[in-house]
C-alpha positions as CSV (number, residue, x, y, z in Angstrom):
1,M,0.0,0.0,0.0
2,K,2.8,2.4,0.9
3,K,4.4,1.7,-2.5
4,L,1.1,2.8,-4.2
5,W,1.1,6.2,-2.5
6,I,4.8,6.9,-3.2
7,L,4.4,5.8,-6.8
8,A,1.2,7.8,-7.1
9,A,2.8,11.0,-5.8
10,S,5.8,10.7,-8.1
11,L,3.7,9.8,-11.1
12,L,1.2,12.6,-10.6
13,L,4.0,15.1,-10.6
14,A,5.3,13.6,-13.8
15,A,1.9,13.1,-15.5
16,P,2.1,16.2,-17.6
17,I,5.8,15.8,-18.2
18,V,7.6,18.4,-20.2
19,N,10.9,17.8,-21.9
20,A,12.5,21.1,-21.5
21,Q,14.7,23.0,-19.1
22,S,13.6,26.1,-17.2
23,T,15.8,29.1,-17.6
24,T,14.0,30.7,-14.6
25,S,15.1,29.5,-11.2
26,T,12.4,28.3,-8.8
27,A,13.3,30.8,-6.2
28,T,13.1,33.7,-8.6
29,A,9.9,32.5,-10.2
30,S,8.1,31.9,-6.9
31,A,9.1,35.4,-5.7
32,A,7.4,37.2,-8.6
33,P,3.6,37.3,-8.8
34,V,2.1,35.3,-11.7
35,S,0.3,37.3,-14.3
36,A,-3.1,36.1,-15.7
37,S,-1.5,35.5,-19.1
38,H,1.3,33.4,-17.6
39,R,-1.3,31.3,-15.7
40,K,-3.3,31.0,-18.9
41,A,-0.2,29.8,-20.8
42,A,0.3,27.1,-18.2
43,E,-3.3,26.0,-18.3
44,E,-3.2,25.8,-22.1
45,L,-0.1,23.7,-21.9
46,L,-1.8,21.3,-19.5
47,V,-4.8,21.0,-21.8
48,V,-2.7,20.4,-24.9
49,T,-0.6,17.8,-23.2
50,G,-3.8,16.0,-22.0
51,S,-2.8,16.2,-18.4
52,E,-6.3,15.5,-17.1
53,K,-6.6,12.3,-19.2
54,N,-3.0,11.2,-18.4
55,T,-3.5,11.8,-14.7
56,T,-6.7,9.6,-14.7
57,S,-5.0,7.0,-16.8
58,M,-2.0,6.7,-14.6
59,M,-4.1,6.6,-11.5
60,N,-6.1,3.7,-13.0
61,Q,-2.9,1.9,-14.1
62,M,-1.4,2.3,-10.6
63,L,-4.5,1.0,-8.9
64,E,-4.8,-2.0,-11.3
65,A,-1.1,-2.8,-10.8
66,Q,-1.5,-2.7,-7.0
67,I,-4.5,-5.0,-7.2
68,A,-2.7,-7.4,-9.5
69,Q,0.2,-7.6,-7.0
70,R,-2.2,-7.9,-4.0
71,P,-5.5,-9.5,-5.1
72,E,-6.9,-9.2,-1.6
73,M,-7.2,-5.5,-2.2
74,K,-9.9,-6.0,-4.9
75,A,-12.4,-5.9,-2.0
76,V,-11.5,-2.3,-1.2
77,E,-11.0,-1.1,-4.8
78,P,-14.0,1.3,-4.8
79,E,-12.8,2.9,-1.6
80,M,-9.3,3.2,-2.9
81,R,-10.5,4.7,-6.2
82,A,-12.7,7.2,-4.4
83,F,-9.8,8.3,-2.1
84,I,-7.4,8.6,-5.0
85,T,-9.9,10.6,-7.1
86,K,-10.7,12.8,-4.1
87,Y,-7.2,13.7,-3.2
88,M,-5.1,13.0,-6.3
89,G,-7.6,13.3,-9.2
90,W,-7.2,16.1,-11.7
91,Q,-9.7,18.4,-10.1
92,A,-7.9,18.1,-6.8
93,I,-4.4,18.8,-8.2
94,K,-5.1,21.1,-11.2
95,E,-4.3,24.3,-9.3
96,D,-1.2,23.0,-7.7
97,I,0.1,21.6,-11.1
98,T,-0.7,24.9,-12.8
99,S,1.2,26.8,-10.1
100,L,4.1,24.3,-10.4
101,Y,4.4,25.1,-14.1
102,T,4.2,28.8,-13.7
103,K,7.1,28.6,-11.1
104,E,9.3,26.5,-13.4
105,F,8.6,28.0,-16.8
106,T,8.3,31.5,-18.1
107,E,5.2,32.5,-20.0
108,K,7.3,32.5,-23.2
109,E,8.6,29.0,-22.5
110,L,5.1,27.7,-21.8
111,K,3.9,29.0,-25.1
112,E,6.8,27.4,-26.9
113,L,6.1,24.1,-25.2
114,T,2.5,24.3,-26.1
115,K,3.5,25.0,-29.7
116,F,5.9,22.0,-29.7
117,Y,3.2,19.6,-28.2
118,Q,0.9,20.6,-31.1
119,T,3.4,19.2,-33.6
120,P,3.4,15.5,-34.7
121,T,6.5,14.8,-32.6
122,G,5.0,16.6,-29.6
123,R,1.7,14.6,-30.0
124,K,3.7,11.4,-30.1
125,T,5.6,12.4,-27.0
126,I,2.4,13.0,-25.2
127,E,1.0,9.7,-26.4
128,K,4.1,7.7,-25.3
129,M,4.9,9.4,-22.1
130,P,2.6,7.4,-19.7
131,Q,4.0,4.1,-21.0
132,L,7.6,5.4,-20.8
133,M,7.0,6.7,-17.3
134,M,5.5,3.4,-16.1
135,A,8.3,1.4,-17.8
136,G,10.9,3.7,-16.2
137,V,9.3,3.1,-12.8
138,E,9.3,-0.7,-13.4
139,I,13.0,-0.6,-14.4
140,G,13.8,1.3,-11.2
141,Q,11.9,-1.1,-9.1
142,K,13.5,-4.1,-10.7
143,R,17.0,-2.6,-10.2
144,V,16.3,-1.9,-6.6
145,Q,14.9,-5.4,-6.0
146,E,17.9,-7.0,-7.7
147,H,20.3,-5.2,-5.5
148,L,18.3,-4.9,-2.3
149,P,20.5,-7.4,-0.3
150,E,23.5,-5.2,-1.0
151,L,21.6,-2.1,0.4
152,Q,20.4,-4.0,3.4
153,Q,24.0,-5.2,4.1
154,V,25.4,-1.7,3.9
155,I,22.7,-0.2,6.1
156,G,23.1,-3.1,8.6
157,E,26.9,-2.6,8.8
158,K,26.5,1.2,9.2
159,M,23.9,0.8,11.9
160,K,26.0,-1.8,13.7
161,A,29.0,0.5,13.6
162,Q,27.1,3.4,15.0
163,Q,25.7,1.5,18.0
164,P,27.5,2.5,21.2
165,A,29.8,-0.2,22.5
166,T,28.2,-1.9,25.5
167,Q,30.6,-1.7,28.5
168,P,30.2,-4.0,31.5
169,P,28.9,-2.1,34.5
170,T,31.6,-1.0,36.9
171,S,31.4,-2.1,40.5
172,Q,31.9,1.3,42.1
173,P,30.0,2.0,45.3
174,P,27.4,4.8,45.0
175,A,28.7,8.2,45.9
176,K,27.9,9.3,49.5
177,P,26.1,12.6,50.0
178,E,28.2,15.3,51.5
């Protein structure tokens, strides 16, 4: 269950993925107020990239994958779906995602990205991105699982080394009050 929420959070942030670098630092962008046209440019990008559809699709894929891994969760699927929709559905996160994009990209960059995503290559990128993201997560999970014993060993050794050495109690008589 914990994996689902961690995965969900990371995927939701990546749902409307954009392959470009921001030339505006987050600190600078967050300090300046966002104009209505800047906000509108972010909203237009999110529409063009199909962010609402991608978010819903990814949430469904995550839920289905979780149930496939743990079939006993099928009994609580409606409750899980309702919870995910309530707190991580597009309507719940739209404002936060829009703000995220206005902080990371200038208005000009958002317009350039929107223009790119309207091209055939941009449309293909949008279409393939959910599968690429899920495949990337699966690759990461597989790599971690393959090497988990190594991580556990390193952590165990580090924790053992940091434990204070236990010393036998000394047999000194208690101090007498003066």
